[in-house]
C-alpha positions as CSV (number, residue, x, y, z in Angstrom):
1,M,-17.3,19.9,2.3
2,A,-15.9,20.2,-1.2
3,L,-13.7,17.6,-2.9
4,A,-10.9,18.6,-5.4
5,S,-8.2,16.8,-7.4
6,N,-4.8,16.3,-5.6
7,S,-1.5,17.0,-7.5
8,I,0.9,17.0,-4.5
9,G,0.1,14.1,-2.7
10,P,-0.2,13.0,1.4
11,I,2.6,13.4,4.0
12,I,3.2,11.2,6.9
13,H,5.2,12.6,9.8
14,A,6.6,10.0,12.3
15,S,9.5,9.3,14.4
16,D,11.4,6.3,13.2
17,P,11.3,3.6,16.3
18,W,14.6,2.3,15.1
19,S,16.6,5.4,14.6
20,P,17.7,8.2,16.9
21,S,16.8,10.8,14.2
22,P,14.1,13.5,14.9
23,R,10.5,13.3,13.7
24,R,10.6,13.6,10.0
25,Q,8.5,13.5,6.8
26,L,8.5,9.9,5.8
27,L,7.4,10.0,2.2
28,D,9.7,11.4,-0.8
29,E,8.3,12.9,-4.0
30,R,8.1,9.6,-5.7
31,K,5.9,8.3,-2.9
32,R,3.7,11.2,-2.7
33,A,3.1,11.4,-6.4
34,R,2.1,7.8,-6.5
35,L,-0.4,8.4,-3.4
36,A,-1.5,11.6,-5.2
37,R,-3.0,9.6,-8.3
38,I,-5.3,7.7,-5.8
39,S,-6.4,10.2,-3.6
40,S,-8.6,13.3,-3.5
41,I,-8.8,16.6,-1.3
42,V,-11.7,16.9,1.2
43,R,-12.4,20.1,3.1
44,F,-14.4,20.1,6.4
45,E,-15.5,23.0,8.5
46,K,-15.2,22.9,12.2
47,N,-17.2,20.1,13.8
48,D,-18.0,18.3,10.6
49,R,-18.0,14.8,10.8
50,I,-15.6,13.0,8.7
51,Y,-16.8,9.4,9.3
52,H,-19.1,7.4,12.0
53,K,-17.9,4.5,14.2
54,G,-19.2,1.2,12.5
55,A,-19.4,2.6,9.2
56,V,-17.8,0.6,6.2
57,A,-14.2,1.8,6.0
58,E,-13.9,2.7,2.6
59,A,-10.9,5.2,2.7
60,V,-8.1,6.3,5.0
61,F,-7.0,9.9,5.3
62,S,-4.0,11.9,5.8
63,L,-4.4,15.4,7.6
64,K,-3.0,18.2,5.4
65,S,-4.0,20.8,7.7
66,G,-6.0,21.7,10.9
67,V,-6.9,19.3,13.7
68,V,-9.2,16.3,13.7
69,T,-10.6,14.6,17.0
70,T,-11.1,10.8,17.0
71,Y,-13.5,9.4,19.3
72,V,-15.8,6.6,20.6
73,P,-19.6,7.7,21.4
74,I,-20.8,6.5,24.7
75,A,-24.0,8.0,24.6
76,K,-26.0,10.8,22.8
77,T,-24.2,13.4,24.8
78,S,-20.9,11.5,25.8
79,Q,-17.9,10.6,24.2
80,Y,-14.4,9.0,24.8
81,V,-11.8,11.0,22.9
82,T,-9.1,8.6,21.6
83,A,-6.8,11.1,20.0
84,F,-6.2,14.7,18.6
85,L,-4.5,14.4,15.1
86,Y,-2.3,17.3,13.6
87,P,-0.8,17.8,10.0
88,G,1.2,14.7,9.0
89,D,-1.0,12.3,10.9
90,I,-3.1,9.3,9.3
91,F,-6.4,8.2,10.6
92,G,-9.6,6.1,9.6
93,L,-7.8,2.6,10.4
94,S,-10.6,-0.1,10.8
95,E,-11.3,-3.5,12.7
96,E,-13.1,-5.8,10.5
97,G,-13.8,-3.6,7.6
98,R,-15.4,-0.9,9.8
99,Y,-14.2,2.4,11.4
100,A,-13.3,1.4,15.1
101,N,-13.8,5.2,16.0
102,S,-15.6,8.6,14.9
103,A,-13.7,11.4,13.6
104,K,-14.7,15.0,13.3
105,A,-12.9,18.3,12.4
106,T,-11.9,20.2,15.6
107,T,-10.9,23.1,13.5
108,S,-11.4,23.8,9.8
109,A,-9.3,20.8,8.3
110,V,-8.3,19.8,4.8
111,V,-7.6,16.0,4.5
112,Y,-6.3,13.8,1.6
113,R,-8.8,10.8,1.0
114,V,-7.5,7.8,0.0
115,P,-9.4,4.8,-1.0
116,V,-8.9,1.5,1.0
117,A,-8.8,-0.7,-2.3
118,A,-6.7,1.5,-4.2
119,L,-4.2,1.9,-0.9
120,Q,-4.1,-1.9,-0.7
121,R,-2.9,-2.3,-4.3
122,L,-0.3,0.2,-4.0
123,L,1.0,-1.1,-0.6
124,G,1.2,-4.6,-2.3
125,K,3.5,-3.2,-5.0
126,D,5.6,-0.8,-2.8
127,A,7.6,-2.4,0.0
128,D,9.0,0.9,0.9
129,L,5.8,2.6,1.5
130,D,4.4,-0.3,3.3
131,F,7.3,0.3,5.6
132,D,6.6,4.0,6.0
133,V,3.1,3.0,7.2
134,I,4.6,0.6,9.5
135,I,6.7,3.4,11.1
136,K,3.7,5.7,11.5
137,L,1.7,2.9,13.3
138,C,4.4,2.4,15.7
139,E,4.2,6.1,16.8
140,E,0.6,6.0,17.1
141,I,1.1,2.8,19.4
142,T,3.4,4.8,21.4
143,Q,0.9,7.7,21.6
144,A,-1.7,5.3,22.8
145,Q,0.5,4.0,25.5
146,R,1.1,7.7,26.6
147,H,-2.8,8.2,26.7
148,A,-3.2,4.9,28.7
149,R,-0.6,6.3,31.1
150,I,-2.8,9.4,31.6
151,L,-6.0,7.7,32.0
152,V,-4.6,5.5,34.9
153,Q,-3.1,8.3,36.6
154,K,-5.3,9.1,40.0
155,R,-4.7,12.8,40.6
156,A,-6.6,15.3,38.2
157,V,-3.7,17.8,38.4
158,S,-1.2,15.1,37.2
159,K,-3.4,13.9,34.5
160,L,-3.8,17.4,33.1
161,A,-0.1,18.2,33.7
162,M,0.3,14.8,31.4
163,F,-1.9,15.8,28.9
164,L,-0.1,19.3,28.5
165,D,3.2,17.5,28.5
166,L,1.8,15.3,25.6
167,Q,0.7,18.3,23.4
168,E,4.0,20.3,24.1
169,R,5.9,17.1,22.9
170,L,3.6,16.6,19.9
171,Q,4.0,20.5,19.3
172,T,7.9,20.4,19.3
173,A,7.9,17.4,17.2
174,R,6.2,19.4,14.3
175,G,8.9,22.1,14.5
176,E,6.4,24.3,16.5
177,A,8.1,24.7,19.6
178,G,7.5,28.1,21.3
179,S,7.3,29.5,24.9
180,E,3.3,28.2,24.8
181,I,1.4,25.3,24.6
182,F,-1.4,25.9,22.1
183,L,-4.5,23.9,22.8
184,P,-7.0,24.0,19.8
185,M,-9.5,21.8,21.6
186,D,-11.8,23.3,24.3
187,R,-12.0,22.1,27.8
188,T,-14.8,19.7,27.2
189,A,-12.6,17.6,24.6
190,I,-9.7,17.8,26.9
191,A,-11.9,16.2,29.5
192,D,-13.2,13.6,27.3
193,F,-9.5,12.4,26.7
194,V,-8.1,12.6,30.2
195,G,-11.0,10.9,31.6
196,L,-12.3,13.3,33.8
197,S,-15.5,15.7,34.2
198,L,-15.2,19.0,32.9
199,A,-15.4,20.4,36.4
200,A,-12.4,18.5,37.5
201,V,-10.6,19.8,34.5
202,S,-11.6,23.4,35.3
203,R,-10.2,22.7,39.0
204,A,-7.1,21.2,37.7
205,F,-6.3,24.4,35.7
206,R,-7.1,26.7,38.6
207,A,-4.9,24.4,41.0
208,L,-2.1,24.8,38.4
209,L,-2.8,28.4,37.9
210,T,-3.0,28.9,41.8
211,R,0.4,27.0,42.3
212,R,2.1,29.3,39.2
213,T,3.1,26.1,37.8
214,I,1.5,27.4,34.5
215,S,0.0,30.8,33.2
216,C,-2.6,31.2,30.6
217,R,-3.0,34.4,28.5
218,D,-6.2,32.8,27.2
219,R,-8.2,29.4,27.0
220,R,-5.9,28.3,24.2
221,H,-2.4,29.3,25.2
222,V,-0.6,27.7,28.1
223,K,2.9,28.4,29.4
224,I,4.8,26.6,31.7
225,N,6.4,28.8,34.3
226,D,7.7,26.1,36.8
227,R,9.2,23.5,34.7
228,A,10.4,21.3,37.8
229,D,7.0,21.4,39.6
230,F,5.6,20.7,36.2
231,E,7.9,17.5,35.9
232,S,7.0,16.5,39.4
233,L,3.3,16.4,38.4
234,I,3.9,14.4,35.5
235,G,5.8,11.7,37.6
236,G,2.8,11.7,39.8
237,D,4.3,13.5,43.0
238,G,2.7,16.8,42.7
239,G,1.3,16.9,46.3
240,L,-1.9,18.1,45.1
241,S,-5.3,16.2,45.6
242,I,-8.2,17.1,43.6
243,S,-11.1,14.9,43.1
244,R,-11.4,13.2,39.5
245,G,-15.2,14.0,39.4
246,G,-17.4,11.9,37.1
247,A,-16.7,11.5,33.4
């Protein structure tokens, strides 16, 4: 992990819930410059811990490049994944002054570290920046609601289809639309996100492949072959019964 001075400033990508406009970069050059003066750049290697749940929340983070996973440790070898974060996302929000979850680099990642005290002073002086942060928080609430719908789904195949749909939506929103969905996380992380055992996720992938709903050229790239069938699975009417398995 290395730190360096920051002369560009964080970016925040989000969809304005009060506007039909597509997802966009919220911060103009002035706002980015102001954030640049109080932030630093931190680089993490794959699997590096960024912060621990329960630690004093001294900073918030804006992801510049790479992918970050936030999660809640359940036991020494178990965790509940709360989100996969991409460039333009912010993370590190706290509860009663302490981090509400843990965060680690899913891939090598570069983040902007913004001290909480300095950010609070800046937000108090810049109402426009404050509003941009609110827009981003609204988007995060929407993503949390989608995650909750995945968790309450009973069919493993539908859970996996809903997860793939979420990743495809995020990819499209980032302007990275293509013929395949890229999955930077491993199958264990997917299982921890959708509330399934690793074995159940593997069975769900095999079922979708057998059904020819999807195809995979490798474990990181998924292509939707049958969009109608895929949409029916997302609606919970896929006609496949696969045991959830233990988490």
